[in-house]
C-alpha angles and dihedrals in degrees: 000000000000117000124226091250090052090052092049092048092051092047091049091049092053092043090054092045092051100041115104097225109089090351107162091206089073094048124092116207123196111208117201122193134135091219113082092205091057092046090053095045095048091043091054092049094051097040089054087053090055102259125136107236135203124176141210127190095211142024090249092052089048092054090050091048093050089058090061102032120022111214124212092224136013121212110191141175112232100213108068134132121257100004114027124211091256091050088050090050092050091049092050092048092047095057114076093216093057104026093103096053108111114233121208118196114218105183148136090240102111105168120117089231090058092049093048093048091049091053090050089053092055103268108153097200139005129216123183119220132261089051132162123247089248093053093051096043092048091053093046090046091051090055093040095058091057092058 
């Protein structure tokens, strides 16, 4: 039998999921990673959380995509050939039409120096791979509610 507190918790969960403010369903996230397995994993995590997801396999492809469909949030790997995640971030921040798009780094680079440098380049949040679904979704949600 369900307790009153369980019923309240379930009702609150659905109320928060359905409210318009900070509702992930209305947020489009562009995921950028040169590894297809990571694109798929991160996409699954965020789609299960209610986000609309698009993907790009390189920083250059992401920049091209942003021209045609502006995402609400970008989640990018930092270590990619040609155009790195930090270079992508700098390009997005340089252009007035994309400068306000939050960029979340999702990378294996775990040193404090890397995190500090990423923040200085305009990265809004930093997640170290491998990360759990909960860790990633919490970070994206924290950025999403400020939009």
